[in-house]
C-alpha positions in Angstrom: -21.8 -15.2 -37.0 -20.6 -18.6 -35.9 -17.4 -19.5 -34.1 -14.4 -20.8 -36.2 -13.9 -24.4 -35.9 -10.8 -25.1 -33.8 -9.7 -27.9 -36.0 -9.3 -25.6 -39.2 -6.3 -23.9 -37.6 -3.0 -25.0 -36.0 -2.6 -25.4 -32.2 -0.7 -22.5 -30.7 0.2 -20.5 -27.7 -2.3 -17.7 -27.1 -1.5 -14.1 -26.4 -2.7 -13.6 -22.7 -4.1 -10.1 -21.6 -5.3 -9.1 -18.2 -7.5 -6.0 -18.1 -7.3 -4.7 -14.8 -7.8 -1.6 -12.5 -7.0 -0.3 -9.0 -10.7 0.6 -8.3 -14.2 -0.3 -9.7 -16.1 2.1 -11.9 -13.2 2.8 -14.2 -15.0 0.8 -17.2 -12.5 -2.0 -17.0 -15.2 -4.8 -18.0 -16.5 -2.5 -20.9 -13.0 -2.2 -22.2 -12.3 -5.9 -22.0 -15.5 -6.9 -23.6 -15.3 -4.2 -26.6 -11.6 -5.2 -27.0 -12.3 -8.8 -27.4 -15.2 -8.3 -29.8 -13.0 -6.1 -31.8 -10.2 -8.7 -32.3 -12.9 -11.5 -33.0 -14.3 -9.1 -35.5 -10.8 -9.2 -37.3 -11.0 -12.7 -37.5 -9.0 -13.7 -34.5 -9.9 -16.6 -32.3 -10.7 -14.8 -28.8 -11.4 -16.3 -25.4 -12.9 -14.0 -22.8 -12.6 -15.0 -19.1 -14.8 -13.3 -16.6 -12.4 -13.2 -13.8 -14.2 -10.6 -11.8 -14.9 -13.0 -8.8 -17.5 -10.6 -7.1 -19.0 -9.0 -9.9 -19.1 -11.3 -12.9 -20.9 -9.5 -15.5 -19.2 -9.8 -18.7 -21.9 -12.1 -20.1 -24.6 -9.9 -19.0 -23.3 -6.9 -21.0 -24.0 -8.8 -24.1 -27.5 -10.0 -23.0 -26.5 -13.7 -22.0 -27.2 -15.2 -18.8 -25.1 -18.2 -18.0 -26.3 -21.3 -16.2 -23.0 -22.7 -15.5 -19.7 -21.2 -14.6 -16.3 -22.4 -13.6 -17.6 -22.9 -10.0 -19.7 -25.8 -11.6 -16.8 -27.3 -13.2 -14.8 -27.4 -10.0 -17.7 -28.9 -8.2 -17.9 -31.5 -10.8 -21.4 -30.6 -12.1 -20.4 -30.2 -15.9 -17.3 -29.8 -18.0 -15.4 -26.7 -18.9 -17.0 -27.1 -22.5 -20.3 -26.7 -20.9 -19.6 -23.2 -19.7 -18.9 -21.8 -22.9 -21.0 -18.8 -24.2 -20.7 -17.7 -27.8 -21.8 -14.3 -28.9 -21.1 -12.0 -31.9 -18.2 -12.5 -34.2 -17.6 -16.0 -32.5 -16.3 -14.4 -29.3 -16.3 -17.1 -26.6 -16.7 -16.3 -22.9 -16.1 -18.3 -19.8 -18.6 -16.7 -17.3 -18.2 -15.9 -13.8 -14.8 -17.1 -12.8 -15.6 -17.3 -9.0 -14.2 -21.0 -9.3 -10.5 -19.9 -9.8 -9.6 -19.7 -6.3 -11.3 -23.0 -5.3 -9.8 -24.7 -8.3 -6.2 -23.5 -7.1 -6.9 -24.5 -3.4 -7.7 -28.1 -4.7 -4.1 -29.0 -4.9 -2.3 -30.0 -8.1 -3.6 -33.6 -8.0 -7.2 -32.7 -7.7 -7.1 -29.7 -9.9 -5.1 -31.3 -12.7 -7.9 -32.6 -14.7 -9.6 -29.4 -14.7 -6.4 -27.4 -15.6 -5.6 -29.7 -18.5 -8.9 -29.0 -19.8 -8.3 -25.2 -19.5 -4.8 -25.7 -21.2 -6.4 -27.5 -24.1 -9.0 -24.9 -24.2 -6.9 -22.0 -24.4 -4.6 -23.2 -27.1 -7.4 -23.2 -29.4 -7.3 -19.3 -29.4 -5.2 -16.5 -30.7 -6.1 -14.2 -27.8 -7.1 -15.0 -24.1 -8.4 -11.9 -22.5 -8.9 -11.8 -18.7 -11.1 -9.2 -17.0 -9.7 -9.2 -13.6 -11.5 -8.1 -10.3 -10.5 -4.6 -9.4 -8.4 -3.9 -6.4 -5.7 -5.9 -4.7 -7.5 -9.2 -4.2 -5.1 -12.2 -4.3 -7.0 -14.0 -7.1 -6.8 -10.7 -9.1 -3.3 -10.4 -8.6 -2.5 -14.0 -9.9 -4.5 -13.4 -12.8 -2.5 -10.5 -13.7 0.8 -12.5 -13.0 -0.6 -15.5 -15.2 -1.1 -13.1 -18.2 2.1 -11.9 -20.4 0.7 -8.2 -20.5 -1.3 -6.3 -17.7 -3.5 -3.4 -19.2 -4.5 -1.2 -16.2 -7.3 0.9 -17.1 -7.5 4.5 -15.2 -9.6 7.5 -15.4 -8.7 11.2 -15.1 -10.2 10.8 -11.4 -7.4 11.4 -8.9 -8.7 8.4 -6.9 -8.2 6.1 -9.8 -4.8 7.1 -10.1 -4.0 6.7 -6.6 -5.6 3.0 -6.5 -3.7 2.2 -9.8 -0.5 3.4 -8.4 -1.2 1.1 -5.2 -2.0 -1.8 -7.5 1.5 -1.3 -9.3 3.3 -0.9 -6.0 1.8 -4.1 -4.7 2.7 -5.9 -8.1 6.3 -4.9 -7.8 6.6 -5.9 -4.1 5.4 -9.3 -5.1 8.1 -9.7 -7.6 6.3 -8.7 -10.8 8.9 -8.1 -13.5 7.0 -7.1 -16.5 6.2 -3.4 -17.5 2.3 -2.6 -17.0 0.5 -0.9 -19.9 -1.9 1.9 -18.9 -5.1 2.8 -20.9 -6.8 6.1 -20.0 -10.5 5.6 -20.2 -13.2 8.3 -20.0 -10.7 11.0 -21.3 -11.9 14.3 -22.9 -9.6 14.0 -25.6 -5.8 12.8 -26.6 -4.1 15.8 -24.6 -6.0 14.9 -21.4 -5.3 11.2 -21.9 -1.6 11.7 -22.1 -1.4 14.1 -19.2 -3.2 11.5 -17.0 -0.8 8.8 -18.2 2.2 11.3 -17.4 1.3 12.0 -13.9 0.9 8.3 -13.3 4.3 7.5 -15.1 6.1 10.2 -13.1 4.9 9.0 -9.7 6.0 5.3 -10.8 9.4 6.6 -12.0 9.8 8.7 -8.8 8.9 6.1 -6.2 9.1 2.8 -7.9 11.9 3.3 -10.4 9.5 2.0 -12.9 8.6 3.5 -16.3 5.2 2.6 -17.5 3.9 1.7 -21.1 1.0 4.0 -22.5 -1.4 1.8 -24.4 -3.7 4.8 -25.4 -6.8 6.6 -24.5 -10.6 6.1 -24.8 -12.6 9.2 -24.9 -15.6 9.9 -23.0 -18.5 9.2 -25.2 -22.3 9.3 -24.7 -22.6 6.5 -27.3 -20.3 4.3 -25.1 -22.3 4.8 -21.9 -25.6 4.0 -23.7 -24.3 0.9 -24.9 -23.7 -0.5 -21.4 -27.2 0.3 -20.6 -28.7 -1.2 -24.0 -26.4 -4.4 -23.5 -25.0 -3.6 -27.0 -21.3 -3.0 -27.1 -20.0 -0.2 -29.3 -17.8 -2.8 -30.9 -20.7 -4.0 -32.7 -21.4 -0.6 -34.4 -20.1 0.0 -38.0 -16.2 0.2 -38.0 -16.7 4.0 -39.2 -18.5 5.0 -35.9 -16.2 6.8 -33.6 -16.8 5.0 -30.7 -16.3 1.6 -32.6 -13.2 2.9 -34.1 -11.6 3.8 -30.9 -11.3 0.0 -30.2 -9.9 -0.8 -33.5 -7.2 1.7 -32.7 -6.8 0.0 -29.4 -6.4 -3.5 -30.8 -3.9 -2.1 -33.2 -1.8 -0.5 -30.1 -2.0 -4.0 -28.3 -0.6 -5.7 -31.4 2.3 -3.4 -31.8 3.1 -3.8 -27.6 2.7 -7.7 -28.0 5.3 -7.5 -30.8 7.7 -6.1 -28.4 7.1 -8.8 -25.8 8.4 -12.6 -25.9 5.9 -15.1 -26.0 5.1 -17.0 -22.8 6.2 -20.7 -22.8 3.0 -21.6 -20.9 -0.5 -20.2 -20.7 -2.9 -19.5 -17.7 -3.6 -23.1 -16.8 0.1 -23.9 -16.6 0.5 -20.9 -14.0 -2.6 -21.7 -12.0 -1.0 -25.3 -11.9 2.3 -24.0 -10.5 0.4 -21.8 -8.1 -1.5 -24.8 -6.6 1.8 -26.7 -6.4 3.5 -23.9 -4.4 0.5 -23.9 -2.0 0.3 -27.7 -1.7 2.9 -28.4 1.2 0.8 -26.1 3.4 -2.1 -28.5 3.3 -0.6 -31.6 2.3 1.7 -31.7 5.2 0.0 -31.8 8.4 2.4 -30.5 10.8 2.0 -30.1 14.5 0.6 -26.6 15.4 3.1 -24.8 17.8 1.3 -24.3 21.1 3.5 -22.1 23.3 4.5 -18.6 22.3 8.1 -19.6 22.1 7.3 -22.3 19.6 5.0 -20.2 17.5 7.8 -17.5 17.3 10.5 -20.1 16.2 8.2 -21.5 13.7 7.5 -17.9 12.4 11.3 -17.2 12.3 11.7 -20.6 10.3 9.0 -19.8 7.9 10.4 -16.3 7.3 13.9 -18.0 6.6 12.3 -20.3 4.0 10.5 -17.3 2.4 13.5 -15.3 2.1 15.5 -18.3 0.8 12.8 -18.9 -2.0 12.7 -15.2 -2.9 16.2 -15.2 -4.2 17.5 -11.8 -4.7 14.2 -10.1 -3.4 15.6 -6.9 -1.9 12.0 -5.7 -1.5 11.0 -8.6 0.5 14.2 -8.4 2.7 13.4 -5.0 3.2 10.0 -5.2 4.3 10.8 -8.2 6.5 13.5 -6.3 8.4 11.6 -3.0 8.8 8.7 -5.0 10.3 10.9 -7.0 12.7 12.6 -3.9 14.0 9.1 -2.2 14.4 8.1 -5.0 16.5 11.2 -4.9 18.7 10.6 -1.2 19.1 7.5 -1.6 20.7 8.9 -2.5 24.1 12.4 -0.2 24.0 13.9 -1.7 27.2 17.3 -3.0 28.3 16.4 -6.3 26.8 15.4 -5.0 23.6 18.7 -2.9 23.4 20.8 -6.2 24.0 18.8 -8.1 21.3 19.4 -5.3 18.7 23.4 -5.3 19.7 23.6 -8.9 19.5 21.7 -9.0 15.9 24.0 -6.2 14.5 27.0 -8.0 15.9 25.9 -11.1 14.3 26.1 -9.6 10.6 29.2 -10.3 8.7 30.3 -6.7 8.1 33.5 -7.9 6.5 31.8 -8.8 3.5 30.7 -5.3 2.7 32.4 -3.1 0.2 34.6 -0.2 1.4 31.8 2.3 0.1 29.1 0.4 1.8 31.0 0.3 5.0 31.5 4.2 5.0 28.0 4.7 4.2 26.6 2.5 6.9 29.1 3.9 9.4 28.1 7.5 8.6 24.4 6.5 9.0 24.9 4.6 12.4 26.9 7.8 13.7 23.9 10.0 12.6 21.2 7.6 14.4 23.5 7.5 17.5 23.7 11.4 17.6 19.9 11.6 17.4 19.6 8.9 20.3 21.8 10.8 22.6 20.0 13.3 25.1 20.6 17.0 24.5 23.2 18.2 26.9 22.2 20.2 29.9 22.7 24.0 29.9 25.9 25.0 31.4 25.9 26.8 34.6 28.4 28.9 36.6 28.7 26.2 39.1 29.3 23.3 36.8 30.7 24.6 33.5 34.5 24.8 33.4 35.9 28.3 32.7 36.8 28.7 29.1 39.8 30.7 29.6 41.9 31.0 32.9 41.2 34.1 34.8 44.0 36.5 36.3 44.6 35.9 40.2 42.7 38.3 42.5 43.3 38.9 46.1 40.4 37.8 48.4 39.8 40.8 50.9 36.8 39.1 52.3 39.0 36.2 53.7 42.1 38.0 54.5 41.5 41.6 55.1 43.4 44.6 53.6 46.8 43.8 51.9 48.8 45.9 54.4 47.5 44.1 57.3 48.6 40.8 55.7 52.0 42.1 55.1 52.5 43.4 58.6 51.2 40.0 60.1 53.6 38.0 57.9 56.8 39.9 59.0 55.6 39.2 62.6 55.4 35.5 62.2 58.2 33.0 62.9 60.2 31.8 59.8 59.0 28.1 60.4 55.3 28.8 60.0 53.9 27.7 56.3 51.9 30.2 54.4 48.8 27.8 54.2 48.7 27.6 57.9 48.9 31.3 58.3 46.2 32.1 55.5 43.9 29.6 57.1 44.3 31.1 60.5 43.7 34.5 59.2 40.8 33.4 57.5 39.4 31.6 60.5 40.0 34.7 62.6 38.2 37.1 60.3 35.0 34.7 60.4 35.1 34.5 64.0 35.6 38.3 64.4 32.3 38.8 62.4 
């Protein structure tokens, strides 16, 4: 089939989807390709961006071998239009987006022409689907942030769920506000797919305070596995085929989810341009490099202050910065460190806290103080005070028999004191021994 002519339809803002995963081998590329082909088969204009910078193989799965990629556009060897590949149902593919990071690193001025071309290109489509790199690479995370919907592909493999959870956690820590959708691939059936999703969703709710969206499941299918080997996606099979039908169901689920989301005012190119502007000051302003440890430390503090100010009300960012700084101080817990911590705590404006927060913090500090104090030494007879006063007891060892003491007292002059008499008796008894 031939691609639809762009001039036949009005220019609009495409719906952007990032198909991603926490680890490789979950079938992410197969899902992205079959979904794109299914939407194109439904007379939608679809652009598939191969964003896997390490293993760019979307085009290979349909038997196409590109001669030019986005990296060639960045190098100035060709235009963006020259990289486009067209396959069945008029699906367009931008192969091997290994030039994405280079495009961002060029800065806003140098990359403006390329990003404008990408902006004009993406507005010709109804859907722009990005097959991102698996894992936590910075480029992959930016591709997720650029899309209005992130579809995270997982499998029943526990390692897949662990890596997907790590991906979601990193996204949230970096300020990602949207709710990721989860697609369970290679499931044995609907029951297992739902169970796998619930395990991941429960972990996200418990540890991240985040409820995920269930996009559905793709069942384990020998036809689907063979389609990858034969370079013939199952989306090319008759619609009645069970393997093909699954992706029509997925396309329906995607449309339902997109109706629940507001359209983005800008596309992928606009996000990349914004990102290049954010990174520009680091390269455009050639500030002198601090030489001494003190200068480097003060510069790092200034950078941290700027980052926290730019982050707005990012509690997670402040939490991570605070805990790392205290962990750094705790590596050398000497008297200087104690003074530093005391001074830092004293500099905080506690009077701005609410009463509840004050009580909560005070209780926590008291608890920490109790844990820091050494355990008291066990009480001994020589050091521990008597718990109860004891009755007076006559000391026969020092003063002899009581009858003797009474006799001696009667014989002594009245002016002698009792203390002198007792000391003299005690001394005489020791001498007599």
